[in-house]
C-alpha positions as CSV (number, residue, x, y, z in Angstrom):
1,X,4.1,-25.1,-3.2
2,X,3.0,-25.7,-6.7
3,X,5.1,-27.0,-9.6
4,X,6.0,-25.1,-12.7
5,X,3.0,-24.1,-14.8
6,X,2.7,-21.7,-17.8
7,X,-0.5,-19.8,-18.5
8,X,-1.7,-16.9,-20.6
9,X,-2.4,-13.9,-18.4
10,X,-5.0,-11.2,-19.2
11,X,-8.6,-11.6,-20.4
12,X,-9.1,-14.7,-22.5
13,X,-9.8,-12.6,-25.6
14,X,-6.8,-10.4,-25.1
15,X,-4.4,-11.1,-27.9
16,X,-1.6,-9.3,-26.0
17,X,-1.6,-11.7,-23.1
18,X,1.8,-12.5,-21.8
19,X,2.9,-16.1,-20.9
20,X,3.5,-16.5,-17.1
21,X,5.6,-19.0,-15.4
22,X,3.9,-19.9,-12.1
23,X,6.5,-21.6,-9.8
24,X,7.3,-20.6,-6.3
25,X,11.0,-21.5,-6.4
26,X,11.5,-19.8,-9.7
27,X,9.6,-16.7,-8.4
28,X,11.8,-16.4,-5.4
29,X,14.9,-17.0,-7.4
30,X,13.9,-14.2,-9.9
31,X,13.3,-11.8,-7.0
32,X,16.9,-12.4,-6.0
33,X,18.4,-12.4,-9.5
34,X,20.3,-9.3,-10.4
35,X,19.3,-9.8,-14.1
36,X,15.5,-9.7,-13.4
37,X,13.5,-6.6,-13.8
38,X,10.2,-5.2,-12.3
39,X,8.0,-3.2,-14.6
40,X,5.2,-1.2,-12.9
41,X,2.0,-0.3,-14.8
42,X,0.1,1.4,-11.9
43,X,1.2,2.7,-8.6
44,X,0.1,5.2,-6.0
45,X,-1.8,6.0,-2.8
46,X,-5.4,6.6,-3.9
47,X,-8.9,7.3,-2.5
48,X,-11.5,5.7,-4.8
49,X,-14.8,7.2,-6.1
50,X,-17.9,6.6,-3.9
51,X,-19.3,4.5,-6.8
52,X,-16.1,2.6,-7.4
53,X,-16.1,-1.1,-8.4
54,X,-14.1,-3.4,-10.6
55,X,-16.1,-5.9,-12.7
56,X,-14.6,-9.4,-13.1
57,X,-11.3,-9.1,-14.9
58,X,-8.1,-11.0,-15.4
59,X,-4.9,-8.9,-15.7
60,X,-1.4,-9.6,-17.0
61,X,0.1,-8.0,-13.9
62,X,0.5,-8.7,-10.2
63,X,-2.2,-6.7,-8.3
64,X,-1.1,-5.5,-4.8
65,X,-3.3,-3.5,-2.4
66,X,-2.7,-2.3,1.1
67,X,-5.9,-0.6,2.6
68,X,-5.3,2.3,5.0
69,X,-8.9,3.6,5.4
70,X,-12.4,2.3,4.7
71,X,-13.0,-1.2,3.4
72,X,-13.3,-3.2,0.1
73,X,-15.0,-6.5,-0.7
74,X,-13.2,-8.9,-3.1
75,X,-14.1,-12.1,-5.0
76,X,-11.2,-14.3,-6.3
77,X,-12.2,-17.6,-7.7
78,X,-14.5,-19.2,-5.0
79,X,-13.1,-17.0,-2.3
80,X,-14.8,-13.9,-0.9
81,X,-13.3,-11.6,1.6
82,X,-13.5,-8.1,3.1
83,X,-10.4,-6.0,3.5
84,X,-10.5,-3.6,6.4
85,X,-7.8,-1.0,7.3
86,X,-4.4,-2.7,7.7
87,X,-5.3,-5.5,5.2
88,X,-3.0,-6.5,2.4
89,X,-4.1,-8.4,-0.8
90,X,-1.8,-9.7,-3.5
91,X,-3.3,-11.4,-6.6
92,X,-1.0,-13.2,-9.1
93,X,-1.2,-12.5,-12.9
94,X,-3.8,-14.4,-14.9
95,X,-6.3,-14.5,-12.0
96,X,-9.9,-13.6,-12.4
97,X,-11.1,-11.2,-9.7
98,X,-13.8,-8.7,-8.8
99,X,-13.7,-5.8,-6.3
100,X,-16.3,-3.4,-4.9
101,X,-16.9,-1.1,-1.9
102,X,-17.7,-3.1,1.2
103,X,-20.1,-0.3,2.2
104,X,-21.9,1.4,-0.7
105,X,-21.1,5.1,-1.0
106,X,-18.2,4.9,1.5
107,X,-14.9,4.9,-0.4
108,X,-11.6,3.6,0.9
109,X,-7.9,4.6,0.6
110,X,-5.2,2.2,-0.4
111,X,-1.7,1.8,-1.8
112,X,-2.2,0.3,-5.3
113,X,0.6,-1.4,-7.3
114,X,0.4,-3.4,-10.5
115,X,3.6,-4.8,-11.8
116,X,5.3,-7.6,-13.8
117,X,8.6,-9.4,-13.0
118,X,10.7,-10.5,-16.0
119,X,13.7,-12.8,-16.0
120,X,15.4,-14.5,-19.0
121,X,12.5,-13.4,-21.3
122,X,9.8,-15.0,-19.0
123,X,7.2,-13.3,-16.8
124,X,7.4,-15.0,-13.4
125,X,4.8,-15.4,-10.7
126,X,4.0,-17.5,-7.6
127,X,1.6,-20.5,-7.8
128,X,-1.2,-19.6,-5.4
129,X,-3.8,-17.3,-6.9
130,X,-4.2,-15.0,-3.9
131,X,-2.6,-14.0,-0.6
132,X,-4.6,-12.0,1.9
133,X,-3.4,-10.8,5.4
134,X,-6.0,-9.1,7.6
135,X,-4.8,-6.9,10.4
136,X,-1.4,-6.9,8.6
137,X,-0.2,-3.6,10.1
138,X,3.3,-5.0,10.4
139,X,3.6,-4.6,6.6
140,X,2.8,-0.9,6.6
141,X,6.4,0.3,7.0
142,X,7.6,-2.0,4.2
143,X,4.8,-0.8,2.0
144,X,5.6,2.8,2.7
145,X,9.3,2.2,1.9
146,X,8.3,0.4,-1.3
147,X,6.2,3.3,-2.5
148,X,8.7,5.9,-1.4
149,X,11.2,4.1,-3.6
150,X,8.8,4.2,-6.6
151,X,8.9,8.0,-6.5
152,X,12.7,8.1,-6.8
153,X,15.1,7.3,-9.7
154,X,18.3,5.8,-8.3
155,X,20.8,3.2,-9.3
156,X,19.6,0.4,-7.1
157,X,15.9,1.0,-7.3
158,X,15.1,-2.2,-9.1
159,X,17.0,-4.3,-6.6
160,X,15.4,-2.6,-3.6
161,X,11.9,-3.1,-5.0
162,X,12.6,-6.8,-5.5
163,X,14.1,-7.2,-2.0
164,X,11.0,-5.5,-0.3
165,X,8.6,-7.6,-2.4
166,X,10.5,-10.8,-1.4
167,X,10.2,-9.9,2.3
168,X,6.5,-9.3,2.0
169,X,5.8,-12.4,-0.1
170,X,7.8,-14.8,2.2
171,X,5.9,-13.5,5.2
172,X,2.6,-14.0,3.4
173,X,3.6,-17.4,2.0
174,X,4.7,-18.5,5.5
175,X,1.1,-18.1,6.6
176,X,2.1,-16.9,10.1
177,X,-0.1,-14.2,11.6
178,X,1.6,-11.9,14.1
179,X,0.6,-12.3,17.7
180,X,-1.4,-9.2,18.6
181,X,-0.8,-9.3,22.4
182,X,0.5,-6.0,23.5
183,X,-0.3,-4.3,20.2
184,X,-3.1,-2.0,19.1
185,X,-5.8,-3.9,17.3
186,X,-7.2,-3.1,13.9
187,X,-10.2,-1.2,15.4
188,X,-7.9,1.1,17.5
189,X,-5.6,1.8,14.6
190,X,-8.6,2.7,12.4
191,X,-9.9,5.0,15.1
192,X,-6.5,6.8,15.2
193,X,-6.3,7.2,11.4
194,X,-9.9,8.5,11.2
195,X,-9.1,11.0,14.1
196,X,-6.0,12.3,12.3
197,X,-7.8,12.5,9.0
198,X,-10.6,14.6,10.6
199,X,-8.3,16.8,12.7
200,X,-5.1,17.0,10.6
201,X,-5.2,20.8,10.3
202,X,-5.2,21.0,14.1
203,X,-1.9,19.2,14.4
204,X,-2.9,16.6,17.0
205,X,-0.3,15.6,19.5
206,X,0.5,12.1,20.8
207,X,-1.5,13.0,24.0
208,X,-4.5,13.5,21.8
209,X,-4.1,10.1,20.2
210,X,-3.8,8.5,23.7
211,X,-6.9,10.2,24.8
212,X,-8.9,8.7,21.9
213,X,-8.1,5.2,23.2
214,X,-8.4,6.1,26.9
215,X,-4.8,5.2,27.5
216,X,-2.2,6.9,29.6
217,X,0.3,8.7,27.4
218,X,3.3,6.7,28.6
219,X,1.6,3.3,28.0
220,X,0.2,4.5,24.7
221,X,3.7,5.5,23.5
222,X,5.1,2.0,24.3
223,X,2.2,0.1,22.7
224,X,2.1,2.4,19.7
225,X,5.8,1.8,18.9
226,X,5.3,-2.0,19.1
227,X,2.3,-1.7,16.8
228,X,3.6,0.8,14.2
229,X,7.4,0.5,14.5
230,X,7.8,4.3,15.1
231,X,7.0,6.9,17.6
232,X,3.5,8.6,17.6
233,X,5.1,11.9,16.6
234,X,6.8,10.4,13.6
235,X,3.6,8.6,12.6
236,X,1.6,11.8,12.9
237,X,4.0,13.6,10.5
238,X,3.8,10.7,8.0
239,X,0.0,10.7,8.2
240,X,-0.2,14.4,7.7
241,X,2.1,14.3,4.7
242,X,0.5,11.2,3.3
243,X,-2.9,13.0,3.3
244,X,-1.3,16.1,1.8
245,X,0.3,14.1,-0.9
246,X,-3.1,12.8,-2.0
247,X,-4.4,16.4,-2.2
248,X,-1.3,17.5,-4.2
249,X,-1.9,14.7,-6.7
250,X,-5.7,14.9,-6.9
251,X,-6.0,18.8,-7.0
252,X,-3.8,20.1,-9.7
253,X,-5.7,23.5,-9.7
254,X,-4.9,24.1,-6.1
255,X,-1.7,26.0,-5.3
256,X,0.8,24.3,-3.0
257,X,0.4,27.3,-0.6
258,X,-3.4,26.7,-0.4
259,X,-2.8,22.9,0.2
260,X,-0.2,23.7,2.9
261,X,-2.7,26.0,4.7
262,X,-5.4,23.3,4.5
263,X,-3.0,21.0,6.5
264,X,-2.2,23.6,9.1
265,X,1.1,24.9,7.6
266,X,1.4,28.7,7.6
267,X,4.9,28.3,6.1
268,X,5.3,26.8,2.7
269,X,9.0,26.2,3.0
270,X,8.4,24.1,6.2
271,X,5.7,22.1,4.4
272,X,8.0,21.5,1.5
273,X,10.9,20.3,3.8
274,X,8.6,17.9,5.7
275,X,7.0,16.7,2.5
276,X,10.4,15.9,1.0
277,X,11.6,14.2,4.2
278,X,8.6,11.8,4.1
279,X,7.9,11.4,0.3
280,X,11.5,11.7,-0.9
281,X,10.7,14.5,-3.4
282,X,9.4,18.0,-3.2
283,X,5.6,18.7,-3.5
284,X,6.2,20.3,-6.9
285,X,8.2,17.3,-8.2
286,X,5.6,14.9,-6.7
287,X,2.8,16.7,-8.6
288,X,4.8,16.6,-11.9
289,X,5.4,12.9,-11.5
290,X,1.8,11.9,-11.0
């Protein structure tokens, strides 16, 4: 773990760059300090444009991605990597990086968060420039909770965000990959997500997912729960609503009734109830807040 360092974050010619304290112990203390505050500058679940890329840049914020579909290639310092579905990347402030589609013309979907952590007038960060975890599906539920909380305004939101980020960071910093024995691998998970995306309006059942992997339904249910931390039926609902939420945010000219029908809902009240159960707010409130 590195010692205490202070740098200017942001592009070198950016006069608004914010000094950053890079110290692992101070960073973890700040995440646990009731006085510290997280300020988010970008957040959401997005699908990028087929010609998406990010030229080399250096931001004043932490950059956090969790890829759910497709793939992205990254360059951070001397390191190059490809993030497939289930991969998590966390870049500290004041770190030069460049990102592009791993396969030209084939966009990807990701949770995207940019934020700063302030404590006692300082911006705090960890010492390593980058953490990457491939096949990091065990983080998916934490990421979903994190982004669900970002859609809500409640008394303890800031403390909850810091607690979730602390859990994720300590796992990444520990450098321990989860043993995949008895779990669905990245390829199988990606196949399931593509299947649901392509057949979402048909309301696939757990038996349909098991058939995609040539597994018996009983065995599939057990291995699925170990892999995703929830039942196949709960996951199917979350995936359907997750995809619908992107449509709600990206298609302001489409009525909610039309979107609900696209995802197989003949009943708008049912769509709204399930949307609120998963996303924490109604479709209408979600659209207003984007």
